[in-house]
N, C-alpha and C positions, 0 to 999 in steps of 0.2 A: 473748694473741696472736690475730690475725685468723683466722677460720675460713672465709674466702671467698677464692677465687683472686685476684679483682680487688684485694682489700685487700692480699694478700701481694705482688702485683706492684707496687702503688702504694707501699707502705711501703718495699720494697727500692729502687725507683727513686728515691724522695726521699732515701733514706739514701746511695745511691751517686751520685746526680745523673747517672744514666744511664738510657737507654731499656731497658725490661725486657719480655720476652714469655714466655708459656708456651704450648707446643703440645702436642697429644696425640701418641701414638706414630706417627701417620700424618702428622705435621707439619701439622695443622689447628689454627688459632689458638683457644685457649681464653680467654686474657686478655692484655691489653697495656696498658702504662702510657702516659702522655703522653710526647711527645718532648722531648729535652734538647739538640737541635741535633746529635745524633750519628747521626741516622737516614740511611739511604740509600734508593734507589728500591725495592729489594726489600722492605725493612721497611715502607715506606708501602703498597706493593701488597698485602702479606700482611695488613695491618690492614684495608684496604678490602675485600678479597675473602675474608677469614677463612681463607685457605689459600694455598699456593704452587702454581705450575704443576706438574702431575704429573711431567713429565720432570725438572724441577729437583729435585723432591722425591726422585726415585729417585737422582739424582746425589749429593744430600746423604746419603741413607741408605747409598749405596754406600761412603761413607767409614767405615762400621762403627760409627756412633754408637749403634745399637741394642744393641751389646754392651758399651758403656762402663759402667763403674761409678764413674768419677771424672771431673772436669771435663777438657775438652780443647778445642782450637781447631779451628774448621771454616772451610774456605775455600769461599765460595759461588762456583760457577763461572759468574759473570756479570760482564760488564764494568761497572766502577764499584761493584760490591758490596764491602762491607767485611768483614773477618774477624769471626767471632763466637766468643765463649766459650760452649760448650754444656755444660750441667750436666744429666746424666740425672736424671730424677725417678723414684725407686724407693721401693717400700714392700714389705716382706716378700719382697724379691727380684724383684718384678714391675716391669717397665718400664711406667710410667704416663704418661710424657711427657718434655718437655725444657724447661729454662729457658734463655733466650737473653739474652746481653748483647753488644752491639756493642763490639768491643775492637780498634779500628784499630791502635793503637800498642802493643798488648800491655802496657798500663799498669795493668791490674788486678793489684794486688799480692796477696800471700798473705792478708792480713787481709780485703781486699775479697772474695776468693774464698771465705773461710770464712763471711763474712756471707751471700753468695749461696748457698752450700751449705746453710746453715741454713734459708734461705727455701725451697730446693728440697726439703729434708727435710719441712718443714711442708706444702708443697704435695702431697708424696707421701701424707701422712696424709689430707688433704682428698680427693684423687683416689681413694684406696683406699676411703674411705667411700662416695664416689659410685659406685664400681664395684660395691660390694656391693649398694647400693640399686638400681642399674641392673640388675644380674643378677637380683635378686629380682623386680623389676618386669617384666623381659623374660620370665622364666620364667612368671610369672602371666599375662601377656598372650598368650604363645604357647599356654598351656593353654586359655585362653578361645577363641582363634582355632580351635584344633582342634575344640573342642566346637561352635563356630559353624557348622561345615560337616559336623557329624555327620548320620547318616541319621535319627536319632530327633528328631522335631519338638520334643518337650518339652525335650530337651537343648539344641537350638538356641535355643529361646525363653529358657531360663535363661541361656545364654551371652550372648545379646543384652542381657539385663538386667544381667548382671555387667559387660559392657563399658561400658554407659551409666554404671554406678556408678563407673567409673574416671574419669569426667569428662575424657576426653581431647579431646573435641570437643562442640559444642552438640548437644542432644538432637534438634533438628529442623533441616530445611533443609540437610542434608548429602547428598552423593553418594558412593557406594561402588563400588569396582572392584578386581578381583583381577588381579594380574600373576603368572603362574606361570612356573616355569623348571625345567629338568632338564639335567644334564650327562650326557655319553655315556661317562664313565669308569667305573671300578670302583664297585660299589654298596656303599660302606662309609662309616661315619661318619668314620673317620680317613683316608679316601682323600684324596690331595692335591687332587683335583678338588672334593671336598666342602668341604674347608677353604677353597679358593679361592672357591667359590660363596658360602659363609657370609660371607667377608670382603667380597665384592662386594655382597651384600645389605646388610650393615651400612653399607658406604660409601654406598650409594644412600639408605638410610634417613636417615643423618646429613645428607647433602646436602639432602634434601627438607625436613628439619626446620629447617635453617639458612636456606634460601632463602625460606621461606614466612612472611610476616607475618600471614597469615590463620589462623583457627582450624582448621588442617589437621593431619593426622598420617598416618604410615605404620607399620603393625605388620607383623611378620614371623614366619614359622614355617618351620623347616627339618626335613628328614627324609632322611638318607642322600643319595640322588642328586637330590633335588628340594627346592625351596623356593618360598615364595610371599609376596608383599607384598599387604597390603590397604590401599588408598589411601582416605582419607576427606577430602573437600574440600568447601568451600561452593559451588564451581562445578565442573561436569564437567571433567576434565582434557582438554586439547586433544590431538589426535594428535601435535602437535609436542612437547608435554610428555612424552607417553608414549614417543615415540621417543628423547627425550633421556635419560630414565630407563633405557630398554633399552640405549642406547648406553653409558652409564656402567657398567651391570652387565656388559655384554659386554667392554668395554675392560679393566675391572679383573680380570675372570676371565682374560682372555687374557694380561695382564701377569704374573699369578701362576702360570699353568700353562706357557705358552710351549712346548707340545709337541703342538699340533694338536688338543687336545681341544676339543669344540664345546659351547657353551651354547645351548640352544634356549629360546625364550620364547613364551608365549602370553598374550594380553590378553583377559580375559573381558568380558562386556557390563556396562553400567552398571546399578547397583542404586540405587533411591531410598530403600530402607529397610534397616537393618542386618539385619533378619530374612531379607532376600532375598539375602544375600551368598553363600549356598551355591550358588545358581544361577550367579553370576558365577565362583565357584571352579571349578565343574564345566566351564563353558565355557572357562575359561583353560587347564585341563589337556587338554581335547579339542583346543584350538588348539595346545598344545605337541605333542600327538600328531600333528597335521597337519604341523607343522614338521619332526618327525622322519621322517615317512613320505613327505612331498612336498617334496623339496629345492628345487623351483622356487619355493616360497613364500618361501624364505630362512629365516634363523635366528629371525625374529620373525613370529608368526602372530596376526592379530587375528580374534577370533571373528566379528565383524560383517562380515568380508570373505572368509569361507571359501566362500561360494556353496553348491554342492551338498554339499560336504564337511561342512557343518553337520548335514545329515540323515544322511549315510552313516557318519560317525564315531560316531553314537549307537547304531549297530547292534552287537549282540553279535558277537564275532569269528566264531563258528560260522555265524550267519545271514549275515554278510557274505560268507564264503567260499562258502556255498551259493548266495547270490543272484548271485555273480559268474559263475556258469556259465550265461550267457545263450546259448541255443541258436544264435541268429543269429550271435553273435560266435565261438562255438566253431567253427561251420561256416566262417566267414571265416578264422579263424586256421589251420585245417587246410589250406585251399587257398592260403593266402597265399604260403608259401615265402619268397623274398627280394624279392617284388615291392612291398613296402611298402604294402599295401592297408590294414592296420590303422592305420598311421601316417597315411595319407591321410585315412581316415575321421575319425580323432580331430582332425586339423588342420581339416578341413572343418566339423565340428560346433563345435569351439572358436572358430572364426571366424564362427559364426552363419550358416553356409551361404553366405558371401560367396566366390564363385568367384575373383574377381580377387585378393582378399587371401590366400586359401588358396594360389593358384598362386604368388604372390610368396613366401609363407612356405616352400613346398616347393621353390621354385626350379625349377618345371616350366612348360611351355607349357599354356595353357588347354585345348587339345585333348587333351593327355595327361591332364589332370585329369578332363575329362569322360569319357574312356575308362575311367579307373580307377573313377570313381563309378558308371558303368553296370555295370561288373564287380562292384562291391560289392553293388549292388542284386540282381544275379542270384544271387550266392552267399548272401546273407542272407535273401532273400525279402522285404525291406523296401523301401518307397518313400521316398526321401529328401525327397520333396516333401510327405510326410504328417507332421504334427506329432507324432502318437503314436509313429510309427516312429522319428523322429529322437530323441524323448525316451528311448525304450527303449534305443536304441543308445548315446546319450550317457551316460546313467546306467550302462549296462552297462560302458562303457569305464572310467568312474571306479571302479566296483566292482572291475573286473578289475585295475586298477592298484593299488588299495589291497590287494586280496587278494594280489597278487604281492609287495608290500612286506611284508605280514604274514608270508608264508611265508618270504621271504628273511631277515627279522629272526629268525624262530623257529629257522632253521637256522644262525644265527650269522653270516650275511653282512651286508653293508651294505644299508640299505633301497633298494628299487628306485627308480630315478629316474623320478618321475611328471612328465610334461611340462607339465601345465596345471592350473589351478584354475578355469577358466572355467565 
């Protein structure tokens, strides 16, 4: 008997003279036979796209098929879609996929269903073997990835050699980049948020491997509340590609949690050699930290776009908290009261000293703004026309905001809302 899914599907289709397909548990196509005139638009679309629309997928799964142990009929909730016979593919009790037959008139008799069940059982053995190989390979790759970002240079060098030995991508001419992520839920391996994050990462990894015809790959590692993807491609990924990957990760996580938990992501810089991936990894999680502490950045932070936070986030927390005590700003804050002088100064510096733009941003008259700026100079002892004074105040404000966010987070509150990353 055939030991390949495609052969199983083709043999069953020829025997029954019906279109046959096998999906994985997430209803992503694994194998499909030729058509016998019984196909509908949904079937054609799933073959072309290797999957179905996520919303339609959820509607199908909502019919409870993941819990089935015997064949059953599924109604596809789309106009013009024909009913299907769905046979769960299991091995040792594990759900490994679904075998589908279009059965518009419920004409598949008991003998035909027995033949289809036999094919599904055989497919279960094939998929179970694949699962074992996949899990072993995944564990090996994850171990290599962890060593690839170790602090010991010798360990990193050996991990790079081990990864090359896997022959997952060409030895030269590749670009590497790390995408890190962290959820805000309980920090536990079995936490629902962690499970959702792992599922989102696996979904993104599968999607990337299916869409790319080039010698590219994406490897993953997870640990409690955080995970990361290492992208390896012959061309640097565009920002649009990265945004698409982040969008899929976030959407999948949101669908699985649905309780307001937040997934924040960080994109590290590009590495030209596998040995340099540790730097992209470090940058990715510093960017994750920025997304956690600076809500104005949004849920996705790109290292190359963090501006002054690139420097400030590298500082040890104790140094950052100490450096945030800029005397000029301490004096300003003590005298500010409710006059909004600190906010005015930050808006003025974030807008590069543009008075007109700052006045519009604060919704005040220019004369009012000039008056506030003069008062700020008096209280701080700085001249806003001097570059060094402006730099000191601007960095001081960023440090002050980061320090406030750190302190708030340490005491169990939500991170302070930092207004700008200019």
